[in-house]
N, C-alpha and C positions, 0 to 999 in steps of 0.2 A: 564729393569725389567722383571722378569719371569712372564709368564702367569699362572694364577691359573688353574689347571687341571679340566676338566669337570668331574662331578661325577653323578651317577644315584641317583635321589631323589624320595621320595614318595610324593604324593599329600600333599601340605602344605596349610592349611586353617587358621592357627593361627600364630600370630606374637608376639614375645617377645623381650623386651629390657633388657639388663643386664648392671649394673654399675660394672666395673672391675678395680681392683687394681693390679699392678704388678711392680716387680723389673726388669727393662729391661736390666740389666747387661749382661746376658747370651744370649740375643736374637738379631737378625739382624733386629729389628724393629717390627712394628705391622703387616705389610702386608706380605702375603704368598710369599715365595721365595723357589726355589728348592734347596735341599741339605743343607739348613741352618735352624736353629730353629727360629720360629717366634711366636708371640702371637696369631695371627689368626689361625695358624696351630694347636697350642695346644688347643685352644678353640673348634675348629671343631673336633679334635680327642676325646676330653672329651665328647662333645655332642653326638657323634656317639656311644661311649661306654655306655652313660647313657640311651639314648632313643632307641638305636638299629637301627637308621637311620641317614643318612648323612644330615647335615644342613649347608648351606653356611652362614658364619658370615660376617657382614658388620660393619665397624668401623666408628665412628664420626670423628676421626683424625688419620692419618697415622704417628704415632710416629716413629722417626728414630732409628737406631741401638743404643742401650745403654740408650735410654731415658725411664724414668719411668712414671707411671700413678697412680694417686689416684682415678680419676673419669673418666676413659675412658668409653664411652657408645657404646655398640654394639647391633646389632639386628640380628634376624634370624627368619625364618618361618618354621613351622613344622606341621605335622599331628598327632603328639604324643598327648596322653591324659594327659600328665604330667601337673601339675599346676605350676604357677609361683614360688611358694615357694619351689617346688621340685628341681628347677634348682639351688638354692643356695647351699643347702647341697649336692645335687647329683653331681654337677659339681666340687665343692670343694673337693669331695672325689677323683675324677679322675685327677684333675689338679695338676701340680707340685707345690711345696711349694712356689715358687716365683710368682705365679699367683693366685688370689682369686676373686670370685664373691661376691660383697657386697650387691647388690640389684637386684631384678628381677621383671618385670611387664609384664603382657599381655596387649597389646595395639591393636588398630584398624589396620587392614592390610593396607599397603601403607605408614606407617610412616617412613620417610627417616631420619635416625639419623644424617647424615651429612648435608643435605640441610635444615633440619628443625632447626638446631642449630642457635641461634641468636648470641652467642658469646662463646669464649673459654678462660679459665684462665690457664695460665702457670706460674709456679714458678721456679726460679733458686736459688739454695742454694750454698752459699760460706762459707767455714770454714776459718776464718781469724786468723790463728795462726801458729806458727813455727813448732809445733810438729804434727805428723800425728794422726788420730783418728780411732781406730779400729771400733768404733760405727758408724761414719758418712762417712768414706772414700768411700763407694760404692755409696752414694747419694749426695755428696757435692764435689765441687772443692775446694781444699785447696790452699789458697794464703797466703804466709808467711809474706809479707810486709804489713804495716799498710794501710788500705783503708779508705778514707774520705767518709763516707756514706752520709753526708750532701751534698757534691758536686755531688755525684752520683745521689742523689734524685732530686737535682735541674736540672740536665741534663735531667732526665726522663720527666720533665714537657713539653719539646719540642715534645715528642712523642704523647702526648694526642691530639686527634682530628683526622680529616680526612686528610691523607697525602699520598704522593707517597713514599713508603718505599723501593724502588728499591735498594738503597745503602746497605740495611741490608739483601738483599737476596743473596744466593749463586746460581749463574747461573747453572741450571740443565736442560737445554732445554727450549723450549718456556714456558713462565710463564703467558702470558695474562696480564691482568691489574695488576699493582703493587700497586694500591691504596687500603689502608686498613683504617679502623676506629678503633682507640684505645680509650677505655673508661677509663682505669686505667693503670698507670705506676708509680711505686714507689719502693724505696729501703729503707729498715729498718734494724736495728741491734738489736740483743739481745745477750749480752755478746760477744762471739767470733763467732757468727753465723749471717750471713747476708743473707737476702732474697730479691730477685727482683720479684715483682708481676706485671704481665701485662695481661690485658683483652682486646680482640679485636674480631671483627666479624669473622676474619680469619687471617691466617698467611702465609707468604711466606716461601720457603725452607730455613731453618736455620736462620730465622729472629730473633728469640729470642736469640739464641746462639751468633750470630754476634753482637746483641745489647749488650749483657753482656760483650763480648770481649772489646767493646769500653768503656763501663761503668767502667770496671776495670782500663783502661788507665786513665780515669777521676779521679777515686779514688786514683790512685797512683801519681797524679799530672803531668802526662805525656801528658795530653790533657786538654784543657780548655772547658768550657761549650759552648763557641761560636764555637770552632772547631768541637765539637760534632754536634751542630746544622748545621754547614756548610756541614758536610758529609751527613747528612740526606737531606738537601735541594738540594744537587748535584744530587740526584736520579740516581746514576751511579751503576749498578749492580756489587756487589762484592767489593765495596769501603770500607765498614766497615770490618775491620780485627783487631785482629785475631778472629777466631771462637772458642768460649769457648767449652770445652769438654762436651760430652753428659751426663756424670754421674750426673751433678748437676741439670738437667732439669726434671721437673715433669709436666705432664698434670694433673692439679689439679681438674678442673671441666669443664663440658660442660653445657651451659645454653640454655634452651628452653623457648618459650613464656609461657608455663605452666610447672609446675613441673611434672616430669615423673609419680609420684604417682597419680597425677590428671588425667593423661591419661589412668590409669589402668582400665581394664575391670573386674578385679577380686577383 
């Protein structure tokens, strides 16, 4: 991973958080990388244009290349006199069309958007039909064959609770503990659109996409619910395959002990 370059900054005595929505199709993920477009880099560029000073941006979740967000939460510190409301219209003026600031709050200094999060909700969208969709193709995985969403939803029940999810992680160097707590895991259908919703305190690398890959096998009748559970219980890194493509995954919401608006100082 490339190191973020050091930049000269002005004294920063105010901290703000933003709720950001983006289409991740054209980006190499959230975190800054050299020579490729990232969400973090675009936010920092827009902040510098708006305020006239550089601000380092920190994200609550490092979404991968091609992954989208409806509720990514980021923070930055600044000495600018701009108000929270100014960052919504101001940043949206400078940001590209596929990134937008939805909410902005001034909060007490020291609020860590990543460590203070109590859970994160991801959603994975599947378009279950034979024909392609100009409307949904950038944000959904199209699966032509019929999927049994009831069987997929039953398999999801094994994910709920505190488990070792090593089998659903893609090995990407030392991971530390692979135990996570899942509060919600469910699959539902509306016409030809299927959505997998999962809420957990944190996620391992590619955990959601590897889970979806297995659930599609279950939905196609190529894996039983018991086999799904057996892979999870094995706790063997990389066992859950294949990895579903990034385009269907959305960071839907980041949850905190208190709503961000309740943390607001303005």
